[in-house]
N, C-alpha and C positions, 0 to 999 in steps of 0.2 A: 918093388911093391911090398916085399916083406918088411923093409925098413919103415915104410909109411904106416903099415899096420901096427908095427911094434911101437912107433912113436905115438900113434893115436891111443893105444891101449895104456901106455905108461904116462901119458900126459894128463893134465888137468882139464883138457878140452871136453872129454866125454862127460864127466860129472857136471861141468858147467852147462853143457847143452841139455842134459837131462833136467837139471834144476830150472833152467830157463823154460823148457817146454812144460814142466809142471806148473810153473807160475802163470804161463799164458793160458793154461787150461782153466784156471780159476777166475780169469778176468772176463766179464761179459763183453762180448765184442759188438753186440747190436742192441744196446738198450733202447735207443731212440726208435729203431725199426720195430722192435717188439712192442713198444707202447702204441704204435700206430698201425699195428697189424690188423687188417680187415677194414680199416676206415674207408678205403676207396670203394670196396664192395658195398658197404652200408650206405655210402653217399650215393652211389649209382642206383641202388634199389629205391632209396627214398625219392630220387629225382624221377623215377619212372612211375610213381604212384600219383595218379591224377587226383583222386578223391580218397584220402585216408579213412574217412568215415563211411565209405561204401560198404554195403552189406549189413548195415545196422538194423535197428528195429523199425525204421520208418517204412511205410508202405511204398511200393513202387508205383510211380505214376507214368502213364503214357502207353500202356499196352493192355489190351483186353485179354482175359484169361483164355477164352476159346481160340483167339488168334495165336496166342503163345503156344497152346497145346498143339495146334495144327502145324505151326512152324517147327516145333521140336519133332513132331511125327515125320514131317518131310525130311528133316535133317537126318534122323535115324534111318529112314528108308533109303536114303542116298548111299549108305554104306552097304546095304543089302543088294541094291541094284545100281551099280555105278553107271554113269552116263557112258555112251559109246565113245571110243577114242576117235578123234578127228582124223580125217584122211591125211596121209603124209604129203608134204609140200614137194611137188616135183617141178624143178626148174629146167626148162628147155626140153621137155619130153616130147613136144610136138614136132620137133625137127627131124 
């Protein structure tokens, strides 16, 4: 073991390995991946949007104001008073 360590310290192998590792640190390893980073997420998001112009300045057609107010009121009150939980399903309890 001592001879191997002496050989490595006195050889030109160590400076060569250090030089090689320093050169590798300067080379970009993923230029193509970096250019395309996030493309899949942006594509998935754009495919999930049905109407990109939704929420613009155009008036909403198809719902009356009082009906909308009532439905929102019922929606909010459902969190204050949640519906009762259904009875658990019992299989073969009558035997």
